[in-house]
Structures are given as structure tokens and as C-alpha cells.
KOLTIZA-737849 format. One line per field, with one value per residue (C-alpha): residue in one letter; y, z, x. Coordinates in steps of 0.25 Angstrom, whole numbers. Layout:
BEGIN
code	(A | ...)
yy	(Y | ...)
zz	(Z | ...)
xx	(X | ...)
END
This chain:
BEGIN
code	(M | I | T | G | S | T | D | G | K | I | M | V | R | R | C | L | V | T | F | K | P | F | R | I | F | V | V | G | I | G | F | F | S | L | C | F | L | M | T | S | L | G | G | Q | F | S | A | K | R | L | G | D | S | P | F | T | I | R | T | E | V | L | G | G | V | E | S | R | G | V | L | R | K | I | S | D | M | L | E | V | I | L | K | R | M | D | S | L | S | K | L | D | N | T | S | T | T | D | G | G | S | L | I | F | V | I | Q | P | A | G | L | V | E | R | I | Q | A | I | A | Q | N | V | S | N | M | A | I | R | V | E | Q | I | L | Q | N | S | M | V | Q | G | R | G | T | C | E | V | P | R | D | P | R | F | P | E | C | P | G | K | V | D | W | M | R | A | R | W | T | S | D | P | C | Y | A | F | Y | G | V | D | G | S | D | C | S | F | L | I | Y | L | S | E | V | E | W | F | C | P | P | L | S | W | R | N | H | S | S | P | P | T | Q | H | A | A | F | R | T | D | L | T | V | L | L | D | Q | V | G | T | G | K | E | S | L | S | F | M | K | R | R | I | R | R | L | A | Q | Q | W | A | T | A | A | N | R | L | D | A | K | L | E | Q | R | W | R | D | Q | K | K | I | L | V | H | V | G | F | L | T | E | E | S | G | D | V | F | S | P | K | V | L | K | G | G | P | L | G | E | M | V | Q | W | A | D | I | L | T | A | L | H | V | L | G | H | N | L | K | I | S | M | S | V | K | E | L | Q | G | F | L | G | V | P | P | G | R | G | S | C | P | L | T | G | P | L | P | F | D | L | I | Y | T | D | Y | H | G | L | Q | Q | M | K | Q | H | M | G | L | S | L | K | K | H | K | C | H | I | R | V | I | D | T | F | G | T | E | P | A | Y | N | H | E | E | Y | A | T | L | H | G | Y | R | T | N | W | G | Y | W | N | L | N | A | R | Q | Y | M | T | M | F | P | H | T | P | D | N | S | F | M | G | F | V | S | E | E | L | N | E | T | E | K | R | S | I | Q | Q | N | K | V | N | N | M | A | V | V | Y | G | K | E | A | S | M | W | K | V | Q | G | K | E | G | F | L | Q | I | L | H | R | Y | M | E | V | H | G | T | V | Y | Y | E | T | Q | R | P | P | E | V | P | A | F | V | K | N | H | G | L | L | P | Q | H | E | L | Q | Q | L | L | R | K | A | K | L | F | I | G | F | G | F | P | Y | E | G | P | A | P | L | E | A | I | A | N | G | C | I | F | L | Q | P | K | F | N | P | P | H | S | S | L | N | H | E | F | F | R | G | K | P | T | S | R | E | V | S | S | Q | H | P | Y | A | E | Q | Y | I | G | R | P | H | V | M | T | V | D | Y | N | N | S | L | E | F | D | S | A | I | R | E | I | M | R | T | K | V | E | P | Y | L | P | Y | E | Y | T | C | E | G | M | L | E | R | V | H | S | Y | I | Q | H | Q | V | R | S | M | W | R | R | I | L | T | E | P | N | L | S | R | Q | G | S | A | G | G | S | R | V | A | G | P | L | F | V | S | L | R | L | L | V | S | Q | E | G | Q | S | C | V | E | A | C | Q | S | A | G | F | I | C | E | P | A | H | F | R | F | I | N | N | K | E | A | L | H | G | L | E | V | Q | C | E | V | V | D | S | E | I | N | H | I | L | P | A | F | S | V | V | R | R | E | C | G | L | Q | R | E | P | L | L | F | S | C | A | G | H | S | P | K | Y | R | R | L | C | P | C | R | D | F | R | R | G | Q | V | A | L | C | K | D | C | L | Q)
yy	(-50 | -45 | -52 | -50 | -44 | -43 | -29 | -24 | -19 | -18 | -30 | -30 | -45 | -42 | -30 | -30 | -18 | -20 | -8 | -10 | -4 | 9 | 20 | 25 | 38 | 42 | 56 | 60 | 50 | 40 | 25 | 22 | 29 | 22 | 9 | 12 | 15 | 2 | -6 | 1 | -3 | -17 | -17 | -21 | -10 | -15 | -9 | -21 | -14 | 0 | -6 | -13 | -7 | -1 | -10 | -22 | -21 | -33 | -29 | -35 | -25 | -24 | -12 | 1 | 13 | 7 | 4 | 18 | 24 | 17 | 20 | 35 | 35 | 28 | 38 | 50 | 44 | 42 | 57 | 61 | 52 | 58 | 72 | 69 | 62 | 74 | 83 | 73 | 72 | 86 | 81 | 75 | 60 | 60 | 52 | 59 | 58 | 69 | 69 | 54 | 52 | 44 | 51 | 44 | 53 | 45 | 48 | 45 | 41 | 33 | 33 | 43 | 35 | 23 | 30 | 35 | 21 | 17 | 29 | 23 | 9 | 16 | 22 | 9 | 2 | 12 | 9 | -6 | -5 | 3 | -8 | -18 | -11 | -9 | -24 | -28 | -19 | -26 | -40 | -37 | -34 | -47 | -46 | -32 | -29 | -24 | -11 | -8 | 7 | 14 | 24 | 12 | 3 | -4 | -9 | -23 | -26 | -21 | -30 | -42 | -39 | -38 | -51 | -58 | -50 | -44 | -53 | -49 | -37 | -36 | -21 | -25 | -32 | -20 | -12 | -22 | -31 | -45 | -52 | -47 | -39 | -28 | -26 | -25 | -14 | -7 | -7 | -4 | 8 | 14 | 10 | 10 | 17 | 7 | 5 | 14 | 17 | 8 | 15 | 7 | 11 | 24 | 34 | 46 | 56 | 61 | 76 | 86 | 93 | 108 | 111 | 121 | 129 | 124 | 132 | 121 | 113 | 103 | 92 | 95 | 95 | 81 | 76 | 80 | 70 | 69 | 61 | 69 | 82 | 86 | 84 | 92 | 104 | 104 | 104 | 115 | 123 | 120 | 125 | 138 | 142 | 137 | 151 | 157 | 145 | 148 | 162 | 159 | 149 | 159 | 169 | 159 | 154 | 169 | 171 | 158 | 163 | 150 | 143 | 128 | 120 | 106 | 98 | 89 | 76 | 78 | 68 | 75 | 65 | 71 | 61 | 67 | 65 | 51 | 40 | 33 | 45 | 46 | 59 | 66 | 79 | 76 | 74 | 87 | 96 | 100 | 100 | 111 | 102 | 107 | 111 | 117 | 104 | 103 | 117 | 115 | 102 | 108 | 120 | 111 | 102 | 114 | 121 | 108 | 107 | 122 | 121 | 111 | 98 | 84 | 81 | 68 | 68 | 57 | 57 | 42 | 32 | 24 | 36 | 38 | 24 | 25 | 38 | 34 | 20 | 12 | -2 | -14 | -24 | -22 | -9 | -14 | -6 | 9 | 18 | 17 | 28 | 39 | 44 | 47 | 61 | 73 | 77 | 72 | 81 | 74 | 75 | 67 | 57 | 55 | 54 | 43 | 36 | 38 | 31 | 19 | 17 | 22 | 14 | 16 | 26 | 37 | 39 | 40 | 50 | 59 | 71 | 71 | 72 | 85 | 84 | 94 | 97 | 107 | 111 | 107 | 97 | 102 | 95 | 90 | 82 | 78 | 70 | 57 | 53 | 66 | 68 | 55 | 57 | 71 | 71 | 77 | 64 | 66 | 59 | 68 | 72 | 63 | 60 | 65 | 74 | 87 | 97 | 105 | 94 | 97 | 108 | 116 | 124 | 137 | 140 | 135 | 132 | 133 | 119 | 114 | 120 | 129 | 123 | 132 | 133 | 145 | 154 | 161 | 174 | 186 | 195 | 210 | 211 | 201 | 208 | 221 | 214 | 208 | 221 | 228 | 217 | 213 | 213 | 220 | 213 | 199 | 187 | 173 | 162 | 152 | 139 | 129 | 118 | 120 | 114 | 126 | 135 | 128 | 138 | 141 | 155 | 158 | 164 | 176 | 180 | 177 | 186 | 197 | 194 | 194 | 207 | 213 | 204 | 195 | 181 | 170 | 155 | 144 | 132 | 119 | 113 | 102 | 105 | 115 | 127 | 122 | 126 | 131 | 142 | 154 | 159 | 173 | 166 | 166 | 152 | 149 | 134 | 128 | 137 | 133 | 140 | 151 | 154 | 155 | 164 | 174 | 174 | 177 | 188 | 195 | 193 | 202 | 192 | 177 | 173 | 160 | 152 | 146 | 134 | 128 | 131 | 137 | 134 | 141 | 149 | 161 | 164 | 163 | 173 | 182 | 181 | 185 | 198 | 193 | 196 | 183 | 183 | 171 | 168 | 168 | 156 | 158 | 149 | 144 | 131 | 119 | 104 | 107 | 113 | 111 | 98 | 102 | 103 | 90 | 80 | 89 | 89 | 103 | 111 | 124 | 134 | 141 | 155 | 157 | 150 | 153 | 157 | 159 | 170 | 176 | 176 | 178 | 186 | 194 | 207 | 213 | 200 | 191 | 194 | 185 | 188 | 181 | 177 | 175 | 190 | 197 | 211 | 206 | 199 | 211 | 220 | 211 | 210 | 226 | 227 | 217 | 225 | 238 | 231 | 230 | 219 | 215 | 200 | 194 | 181 | 177 | 175 | 161 | 157 | 161 | 151 | 158 | 157 | 143 | 139 | 147 | 140 | 126 | 128 | 132 | 120 | 110 | 116 | 118 | 111 | 98 | 104 | 117 | 125 | 138 | 143 | 149 | 137 | 139 | 129 | 134 | 142 | 155 | 161 | 176 | 184 | 194 | 201 | 202 | 197 | 182 | 180 | 176 | 176 | 164 | 168 | 160 | 161 | 155 | 160 | 174 | 174 | 163 | 170 | 162 | 166 | 161 | 159 | 162 | 150 | 143 | 150 | 142 | 146 | 148 | 159 | 164 | 166 | 172 | 183 | 188 | 188 | 175 | 160 | 148 | 140 | 125 | 122 | 131 | 125 | 117 | 129 | 134 | 121 | 122 | 128 | 140 | 145 | 145 | 151 | 162 | 165 | 166 | 155 | 150 | 135 | 127 | 114 | 112 | 99 | 92 | 87 | 82 | 93 | 101 | 114 | 114 | 121 | 129 | 133 | 136 | 149 | 145 | 131 | 136 | 123 | 123 | 112 | 109 | 100 | 86 | 82 | 91 | 86 | 93 | 107 | 115 | 129 | 126 | 120 | 128 | 126 | 135 | 131 | 134 | 145 | 140 | 143 | 147 | 148 | 159 | 163 | 174 | 172 | 177 | 186 | 179 | 165 | 161 | 148 | 154 | 163 | 176 | 170 | 156 | 156 | 148)
zz	(360 | 369 | 369 | 377 | 373 | 380 | 374 | 376 | 361 | 353 | 344 | 332 | 328 | 317 | 309 | 298 | 291 | 280 | 272 | 267 | 254 | 260 | 256 | 265 | 264 | 271 | 270 | 275 | 286 | 274 | 273 | 281 | 293 | 292 | 291 | 303 | 311 | 307 | 310 | 323 | 326 | 321 | 316 | 305 | 298 | 291 | 288 | 286 | 293 | 298 | 312 | 312 | 319 | 309 | 314 | 322 | 332 | 331 | 340 | 351 | 360 | 372 | 377 | 383 | 377 | 363 | 363 | 368 | 358 | 346 | 350 | 351 | 338 | 332 | 338 | 333 | 319 | 319 | 322 | 311 | 301 | 305 | 303 | 289 | 285 | 290 | 280 | 269 | 270 | 264 | 251 | 239 | 236 | 228 | 228 | 225 | 228 | 235 | 237 | 237 | 248 | 244 | 247 | 247 | 248 | 249 | 254 | 269 | 272 | 285 | 287 | 298 | 306 | 304 | 309 | 321 | 324 | 324 | 333 | 343 | 342 | 345 | 357 | 362 | 359 | 368 | 380 | 378 | 377 | 390 | 397 | 391 | 396 | 410 | 411 | 406 | 416 | 427 | 422 | 420 | 435 | 439 | 453 | 458 | 472 | 482 | 487 | 502 | 502 | 516 | 508 | 503 | 516 | 511 | 498 | 501 | 508 | 497 | 487 | 496 | 496 | 481 | 479 | 487 | 482 | 469 | 462 | 472 | 464 | 448 | 450 | 453 | 439 | 433 | 437 | 432 | 444 | 440 | 452 | 451 | 461 | 451 | 447 | 462 | 464 | 452 | 457 | 471 | 467 | 455 | 458 | 473 | 481 | 490 | 483 | 477 | 463 | 454 | 448 | 435 | 432 | 424 | 434 | 424 | 424 | 412 | 408 | 413 | 403 | 403 | 407 | 397 | 399 | 392 | 388 | 380 | 390 | 379 | 384 | 399 | 396 | 389 | 401 | 411 | 404 | 404 | 410 | 423 | 425 | 434 | 423 | 414 | 424 | 425 | 410 | 408 | 419 | 411 | 398 | 404 | 410 | 399 | 394 | 408 | 410 | 397 | 400 | 414 | 408 | 399 | 410 | 419 | 408 | 406 | 421 | 423 | 411 | 404 | 413 | 414 | 421 | 424 | 417 | 428 | 425 | 433 | 437 | 441 | 448 | 452 | 462 | 467 | 453 | 451 | 452 | 463 | 472 | 469 | 461 | 469 | 462 | 447 | 449 | 457 | 446 | 440 | 453 | 460 | 467 | 471 | 459 | 466 | 465 | 450 | 448 | 455 | 448 | 434 | 437 | 442 | 430 | 421 | 428 | 427 | 412 | 409 | 417 | 407 | 415 | 411 | 416 | 418 | 424 | 432 | 436 | 440 | 448 | 435 | 428 | 441 | 440 | 426 | 427 | 439 | 433 | 444 | 443 | 443 | 454 | 469 | 471 | 477 | 468 | 468 | 455 | 447 | 450 | 446 | 447 | 433 | 438 | 445 | 452 | 455 | 458 | 465 | 476 | 489 | 481 | 471 | 482 | 488 | 475 | 472 | 486 | 482 | 468 | 470 | 483 | 488 | 477 | 483 | 494 | 485 | 475 | 485 | 482 | 468 | 473 | 474 | 481 | 477 | 490 | 491 | 506 | 509 | 518 | 530 | 534 | 547 | 539 | 528 | 537 | 539 | 553 | 559 | 554 | 560 | 574 | 575 | 570 | 556 | 549 | 539 | 526 | 518 | 520 | 527 | 514 | 520 | 508 | 508 | 511 | 499 | 490 | 494 | 484 | 488 | 481 | 490 | 498 | 511 | 518 | 512 | 518 | 505 | 490 | 485 | 471 | 468 | 456 | 446 | 444 | 431 | 429 | 423 | 413 | 414 | 405 | 412 | 426 | 420 | 415 | 429 | 436 | 427 | 427 | 442 | 449 | 462 | 469 | 464 | 473 | 470 | 481 | 481 | 482 | 471 | 479 | 487 | 500 | 500 | 503 | 516 | 524 | 538 | 538 | 523 | 523 | 531 | 523 | 510 | 513 | 516 | 503 | 495 | 501 | 493 | 481 | 471 | 475 | 465 | 467 | 458 | 466 | 458 | 457 | 448 | 448 | 459 | 466 | 479 | 491 | 498 | 489 | 493 | 484 | 481 | 476 | 461 | 458 | 445 | 447 | 445 | 435 | 425 | 428 | 417 | 422 | 436 | 432 | 425 | 438 | 446 | 437 | 440 | 455 | 465 | 476 | 478 | 491 | 499 | 509 | 516 | 507 | 499 | 505 | 496 | 482 | 469 | 467 | 476 | 468 | 455 | 460 | 465 | 452 | 445 | 453 | 465 | 480 | 488 | 501 | 510 | 525 | 536 | 545 | 560 | 565 | 552 | 546 | 547 | 549 | 564 | 562 | 547 | 541 | 527 | 532 | 541 | 536 | 527 | 530 | 535 | 548 | 540 | 545 | 535 | 538 | 526 | 514 | 506 | 514 | 502 | 497 | 511 | 513 | 499 | 492 | 503 | 501 | 493 | 485 | 497 | 509 | 521 | 531 | 542 | 536 | 549 | 552 | 543 | 545 | 540 | 529 | 525 | 525 | 516 | 506 | 505 | 505 | 493 | 485 | 487 | 483 | 469 | 466 | 454 | 450 | 458 | 456 | 465 | 456 | 462 | 456 | 442 | 432 | 432 | 447 | 448 | 436 | 444 | 457 | 451 | 443 | 455 | 463 | 452 | 449 | 463 | 474 | 473 | 476 | 484 | 482 | 485 | 478 | 490 | 498 | 510 | 513 | 525 | 534 | 539 | 549 | 552 | 562 | 555 | 567 | 563 | 571 | 572 | 559 | 553 | 539 | 533 | 523 | 515 | 501 | 493 | 503 | 502 | 514 | 522 | 534 | 547 | 555 | 568 | 570 | 582 | 590 | 583 | 570 | 557 | 549 | 538 | 546 | 552 | 538 | 532 | 543 | 539 | 524 | 521 | 517 | 526 | 518 | 523 | 514 | 523 | 536 | 535 | 536 | 549 | 556 | 564 | 577 | 569 | 565 | 579 | 584 | 573 | 578 | 593 | 597 | 611 | 611 | 623 | 615 | 600 | 596 | 582 | 580 | 570 | 571 | 560 | 568 | 569 | 568 | 580 | 594 | 607 | 614 | 627 | 628 | 620 | 612 | 598 | 587 | 574 | 563 | 561 | 550 | 537 | 532 | 544 | 541 | 541 | 539 | 543 | 557 | 569 | 585 | 596 | 604 | 594 | 585 | 572 | 564 | 550 | 537 | 528 | 514 | 505 | 493 | 479 | 479 | 473 | 473 | 488 | 484 | 480 | 486 | 480 | 472 | 470 | 456 | 448)
xx	(921 | 932 | 945 | 958 | 971 | 984 | 987 | 973 | 972 | 960 | 959 | 950 | 947 | 937 | 934 | 924 | 919 | 908 | 903 | 890 | 884 | 880 | 889 | 900 | 907 | 920 | 927 | 940 | 942 | 938 | 937 | 949 | 944 | 931 | 938 | 946 | 933 | 927 | 940 | 941 | 927 | 929 | 915 | 906 | 899 | 886 | 873 | 863 | 851 | 849 | 847 | 861 | 873 | 882 | 893 | 896 | 908 | 917 | 929 | 937 | 942 | 952 | 959 | 954 | 961 | 961 | 946 | 943 | 953 | 947 | 932 | 937 | 943 | 930 | 921 | 930 | 930 | 915 | 913 | 922 | 915 | 902 | 907 | 912 | 899 | 892 | 900 | 898 | 883 | 883 | 890 | 884 | 886 | 899 | 912 | 926 | 941 | 948 | 963 | 964 | 953 | 941 | 928 | 915 | 903 | 890 | 876 | 878 | 864 | 864 | 879 | 879 | 869 | 878 | 891 | 883 | 879 | 894 | 897 | 886 | 892 | 906 | 900 | 894 | 907 | 914 | 905 | 907 | 922 | 922 | 914 | 923 | 935 | 929 | 925 | 939 | 946 | 937 | 940 | 955 | 956 | 949 | 946 | 947 | 953 | 943 | 949 | 951 | 949 | 946 | 938 | 929 | 928 | 915 | 921 | 926 | 914 | 905 | 913 | 911 | 896 | 896 | 903 | 892 | 880 | 883 | 872 | 861 | 856 | 857 | 861 | 876 | 877 | 870 | 882 | 892 | 895 | 899 | 904 | 919 | 926 | 929 | 914 | 911 | 921 | 916 | 902 | 906 | 914 | 906 | 891 | 892 | 903 | 909 | 922 | 933 | 933 | 941 | 953 | 952 | 938 | 934 | 928 | 928 | 916 | 909 | 913 | 903 | 894 | 890 | 876 | 871 | 858 | 846 | 834 | 826 | 817 | 812 | 821 | 817 | 802 | 803 | 811 | 800 | 791 | 776 | 764 | 761 | 755 | 766 | 776 | 767 | 767 | 782 | 783 | 774 | 782 | 795 | 789 | 783 | 796 | 805 | 808 | 812 | 821 | 828 | 830 | 835 | 845 | 851 | 852 | 859 | 868 | 873 | 874 | 883 | 891 | 889 | 899 | 900 | 889 | 890 | 879 | 873 | 865 | 853 | 841 | 828 | 819 | 806 | 802 | 788 | 783 | 786 | 775 | 783 | 781 | 766 | 767 | 756 | 759 | 756 | 741 | 740 | 746 | 733 | 726 | 733 | 743 | 757 | 766 | 778 | 786 | 784 | 787 | 800 | 804 | 800 | 810 | 821 | 820 | 820 | 832 | 840 | 837 | 840 | 853 | 858 | 859 | 857 | 843 | 835 | 821 | 814 | 800 | 799 | 807 | 809 | 816 | 824 | 829 | 833 | 840 | 848 | 851 | 846 | 851 | 843 | 840 | 836 | 843 | 856 | 865 | 866 | 866 | 879 | 888 | 889 | 875 | 870 | 866 | 873 | 860 | 847 | 835 | 823 | 814 | 811 | 803 | 814 | 824 | 816 | 815 | 830 | 833 | 825 | 832 | 846 | 849 | 863 | 866 | 857 | 867 | 878 | 871 | 864 | 872 | 866 | 852 | 844 | 830 | 819 | 813 | 802 | 803 | 817 | 824 | 832 | 845 | 839 | 829 | 839 | 848 | 842 | 848 | 847 | 832 | 828 | 835 | 830 | 816 | 818 | 815 | 803 | 798 | 808 | 822 | 832 | 840 | 854 | 856 | 863 | 852 | 856 | 851 | 837 | 831 | 819 | 809 | 812 | 824 | 819 | 832 | 846 | 849 | 842 | 844 | 834 | 830 | 817 | 809 | 806 | 794 | 791 | 799 | 792 | 798 | 797 | 785 | 777 | 780 | 775 | 762 | 760 | 761 | 752 | 741 | 741 | 727 | 730 | 718 | 720 | 725 | 729 | 729 | 740 | 733 | 729 | 723 | 711 | 717 | 727 | 715 | 711 | 718 | 712 | 708 | 710 | 696 | 700 | 712 | 706 | 694 | 704 | 711 | 698 | 694 | 706 | 709 | 702 | 707 | 711 | 714 | 719 | 714 | 712 | 698 | 692 | 677 | 673 | 679 | 687 | 679 | 691 | 693 | 684 | 673 | 680 | 692 | 693 | 699 | 705 | 708 | 721 | 728 | 739 | 753 | 752 | 737 | 742 | 753 | 743 | 734 | 747 | 751 | 737 | 736 | 742 | 743 | 746 | 742 | 746 | 737 | 750 | 750 | 757 | 770 | 782 | 776 | 780 | 767 | 770 | 783 | 776 | 765 | 776 | 783 | 770 | 768 | 760 | 762 | 762 | 755 | 757 | 754 | 764 | 765 | 766 | 771 | 779 | 774 | 784 | 783 | 780 | 767 | 762 | 759 | 764 | 779 | 778 | 787 | 795 | 810 | 811 | 809 | 807 | 796 | 788 | 784 | 775 | 769 | 781 | 793 | 802 | 792 | 792 | 807 | 813 | 803 | 794 | 787 | 781 | 780 | 777 | 769 | 768 | 757 | 749 | 736 | 729 | 731 | 720 | 725 | 739 | 733 | 724 | 736 | 744 | 733 | 732 | 747 | 748 | 738 | 746 | 759 | 765 | 775 | 782 | 783 | 795 | 802 | 815 | 827 | 828 | 815 | 817 | 822 | 836 | 837 | 833 | 843 | 854 | 851 | 850 | 863 | 871 | 865 | 869 | 883 | 887 | 879 | 886 | 899 | 894 | 882 | 890 | 902 | 908 | 914 | 922 | 933 | 939 | 930 | 936 | 926 | 927 | 919 | 911 | 906 | 891 | 880 | 882 | 889 | 902 | 907 | 914 | 924 | 934 | 941 | 929 | 919 | 913 | 903 | 897 | 890 | 890 | 878 | 872 | 857 | 849 | 843 | 832 | 836 | 840 | 852 | 842 | 836 | 849 | 855 | 842 | 842 | 855 | 852 | 859 | 856 | 860 | 870 | 871 | 883 | 891 | 888 | 900 | 909 | 903 | 901 | 914 | 919 | 926 | 912 | 907 | 920 | 919 | 905 | 910 | 901 | 903 | 904 | 907 | 904 | 905 | 899 | 897 | 883 | 873 | 862 | 855 | 857 | 872 | 881 | 875 | 877 | 870 | 873 | 867 | 874 | 887 | 886 | 890 | 887 | 893 | 886 | 891 | 882 | 883 | 870 | 863 | 869 | 856 | 852 | 838 | 841 | 838 | 837 | 832 | 845 | 856 | 861 | 866 | 878 | 873 | 881 | 874 | 877 | 872 | 863 | 860 | 848 | 836 | 844 | 845 | 851 | 864 | 874 | 878 | 890 | 885 | 881 | 891)
END
């Protein structure tokens, strides 16, 4: 029972310590220390049954500093007792007197467990005391004064609403609302954010932990769970690459010189595998269905675990609710703040599920979310109001995130962040073996589903291929050979990953039919020493002319089946030709048979490359993706064609380029050997940048448009961007030339600038 006291001291009204016949020993700190411990607890120590608590607390407490002080002393003393007992456990059962100190040495069976139980009770007491003190502080203030703070103009109105409606949903009581103004203000400042923080509340943050690299994946495999073939596939992949992840972790740890890395609390919610989203992928795992998403998710989970972060994995809405601490009731209350996670990785399905269950909290915590988005989301589709007004609204997108929060499988546009995945990396012995055992006239077709072979005109180019090479397929079937597969193709059926690897290590050519777009298989084939042959698309495929891209939140035009392989790898490993031109196709096959290549894997798709990239995102992306931050732009004319260099005390080089009419900043920067950097638009979105480029502007307007900043040469009109969420590398217009911020990049790691690894 808690009673009042004017001096706020700890008052012990009753203290009874009963020692039962079990034998106690105390060394050094002795009998008096244990008595002080028990007196401080004001408890009753008994051992009637094994299931009983070692002591019963009978203490009447008031006073914050004293309460915490006593509990701290008790905790320290328990630690000393346990250390002494550990030393004694090595001694024989004896009794002696040494220098006037009485020493009892008795077999300590069960006593350690009892003192550990006492320690647990002390911990529970500390929590309860803190609750008592907080409640007493609230009660001591009676009715709290509602603040009139111009920074929180909605606070008084929200308090009035709470006074009238706080019983309308049980979630308010869940957060401690009891009808008093103090409880309203606590709720409105700590759970929601309509009132200023109360000065007499404790707002301290827990200390940051160090993220140490992990090489043991056992805990991760347990976390992934069981019960679905999709999860079994992901676990098989994690196990198969375990040694490569361990080696990569050791390399990156040495490269970072073991510097401090903040350990983040991370939730991974794989929305597309939940039953609530339909989980259409799991039943197709063993039937040739798409595995690219599961490959990427398995690698993301492994990277986060290996980097040493505190990871929680959710595969259902129920798990999501539990991890987020969703309150009971009808959803009127948001989650309690702060969010229990520093980062949340999910997909579009998961984002929709979070919206349904987080309510108001989603808006507050949006900056913590990272959306794994295979094909990307451009800023024009991401900004809800702009997308709706200008015809960019689709079934996806429109979440008003920072476009860098969307994380893609390949570096489609630098508006988004490139997450990627990994391919198996071969050692030198394996590479030599592959080169010695390559079958020069063996081709494997990219396509596990029979529908992928329904390509108009395929008979023509397949006949040419068959003239030179033995053609193999890996098309899934249950009882009979798929009729779409020509008779001369040797079909192996759907192969397990290790058998597919062996097939690719023998083959000289891996050939694509044009679909699926941008999957992981071509990179795996190239890594196993194959040349990848793919069709050129003329005109390029996009949402305007191809059903697959219709409804996706991107205007990207795809010039081939795998643009990354075409642009970032290229010849001799990748050849892109017009399949409708039989002479060009025939010539390509003969060139492939003459060409010798070594297995090749871009660094950014190795385990080390992905760890390096994800590490940089986690440690720096919230503050700034890039180390070189410009605070006060200083534009200096460089004198080269259409370009200026932005220089500053912390900024080595931001190249400012001007696009051609109809050209995006992605293309403008790439043509000069750079990467468009959307984070730097804010440094060039001003009149000084236009003046530095000697652009003639009769009018300079500030508008909301995804192609700005830009200017029209003909009309001498210049426009600056008014909405930061619409800064876009991807936007283009036939009427305007765009101002483009470009940066350098690390060879083999396009996501990072040359000096960005920290």
C-alpha cells in the first residue's frame, strides 16, 4: 500500500526476514550485508515450495531519488553476492573462522536460482516504482494547465475533444488516459503529437548499441519460419550462400576498420507473402513461377542480419500488429511513440496493410519505411495530388514518400535507391574449371514457364540457333512435354538451383526471349561464364505500348529485356540484337561461338557489394545519403559544353549539366559518365544556377512540376521547383531543357559516390 509522507522519504512499516532450514552461506560481504539487503527490500524470504517467489515485498514507498537509489544498491549487492557464490561453488563443504570473520561454506544447491529470482523481483520493483512515481507526479499536479503554444495550435481543441470523447475507444485507456487533463496532455504529446512535450516527463532515449557483424545464420533461419514453400526456398538460398556472406562480412569489417556502426531496430514485413494479400507466389515456387522477389527478400534479410542489426520478421498481419504494438479498439489511437523500430522494410502490399492498422501513426512514421519495389516508383507517380491531377495516378505509388525510400532490384533511376540482390561468386579454381569444361555449342533458353515460349516469330530465330548449337530448356511440366517447346529443344524440366548452376557452367550461351524483364537469372548465367543474348526492343517497351508495364508507377522506356545487363555489363558478356533481323541474329550467334569470356559478376551484386551498399543506406540515408554535403552553393562557370561545377568547403564535385529537349536528367548525366543525384536538386533550384549557366530568362516562375528546374530556349521561360517531393531525375519534356545535378560513382557500385563509403 502506498501512503503519503511530507518529507517524501522511504518508509518501511514492516520488515520480516525468515530464514528457512535450507543452508545459507555468505562470504566477505557476510551476514550483515544480506540482512541489509533483505531489510532494504522489506521482504519475507521463504521457501515453502519451489514455485513460490523467494520473497514477498511488504514495503510502503514514497520518494523518487531514494527509491531509485535503494534499488540500485540492491542490484549491485546481488551482483556481488552471485560473484562470491560462484567462487565458493569451487570449494569443499567446510566451516572455518578467518581473521574474526565468520565464514559458512555450505553446498549452494538451488541458492543461485533463488537469488536470481530476487534479482528479477528487484527489476520488476524498479519498473513498478517508476510507474508509481509517474502517476504520483501526475496526481500531484491535479489539473494540468493546457498550453497555448503557437507551435501546437491544435492542442487546446484536441484536449476539449478528449474531455468529451475519451471513452469512445478503449485504446485511450490502454495508453493511460483516465479522464484527467494531465492524462490527456500526456497522450496528446507522447502518443499523438498535437501538444508540446511536458517538461516534467522523462524523455530520455536508450543508449545506442554497436552493430557487430554476424557470420552465424542459425538465428535468422529460425526467424524466417516454416509452413510455406516460399519460405523453404528462401531458407535454402540463405544456407547455400552462408559461407559467401561470412567471407564478405569479414572483408567489409576490415575495410571499415571496425569503426562504430549504430545497431538499428529493424522490422521486415514481407507483405506479398501474407495470406491477407493472397500469397500467389508460394504455390508457384515448384511450378516455374517467378522467384526474383523471393531471391531479393532472402538476400535483404541476410544482409540486415549479417550487418548486426536487431531484426524482427513478419509474414502475417497478426505478426505485424504484434510487433508494432497496435492498441486495441476501433483504430482511433495511433501507435505509442516512439516507434519500436528505426526502420521498416516492406513492399506495397505491406504498406497498404500498415495503413489499415497504424492509422494516424503512418503519417508520423513514414520516414522510417523502406519499400522494396522491383521496377521503381518515379516522383510524378509518388506525389498523390500531382499524380491525380496530371494523369499519373495508378494502383501503386501515390504514397507521398521521399522517392529514395523506394528500393529497386536494379538501378533503374537514381530517383529511387538501388537495393539489389546477390549472385553466387566463384573462386579462381571454379572459374578455371568452368573455362576448361565449357561446351562451345551449347545454349540454354531463359524461360521456366511454357507461356514464356509463346513469342511471335520465335521459330525463325530458334531455327538459326539450332543450326549452330544444341538448345536446352528448363521448362516446368507435370505429365507431358509442353507443346510450346520445339521438339529439338532438350528440356530438363524445372531444375533445383544447384543443378541449374551446373547446367549454366557447361553452356556457352544463355538466350532470352524478351520476357521476363530484368530478372536475376541473366546475372547468374554471366557469373557462370555464359554470354547473355537478348532482344532489342524498337520501339522501347513502356506503359504506353506494353501491357506488362501498364499500371506500374513509372514512365521508364525499356530498350531491351535486361537494360542493366546491356548498359552496365555489355559486350563481350552481353549482346543485344534485333531478333527480327535474321542476318543480325545469325552473325551474333557466330560471334558468340568465336568469343571466349571469363565468368563475370559486377561487384554490386556480390555479397560484399550488397553489404557495403545496405550499410551505407542504414547509417547515412536518414541524415544524408552522401558524405559531401553542400550548405551554401558556390556556382562557378567551368567553360565546358553546358556544364558547371558546384564547389564548396565540404563538396568535392557536383557537376551541373543541362539536358537536351526531351532528354531526362538520367540520360543527360549518363551521357557524360555521371549519375543523376536527386538529393542535390535543392542546391541548383535557384536563380544563381540559371545565371551561372548564362541561361536567358525573361520570366522565372516557381511551379509544381516534375520536370523543374528547367527552361525553354524558344520562349526564354525558366521554372523552379516548388515541391521538393517532385525533384525528379526521370522527368523529361520535349519543350524544356532540364537543369541536372550529376555526381561521380564508384566503379562497380553505382549507388555510392567515390568517397561515400563510411
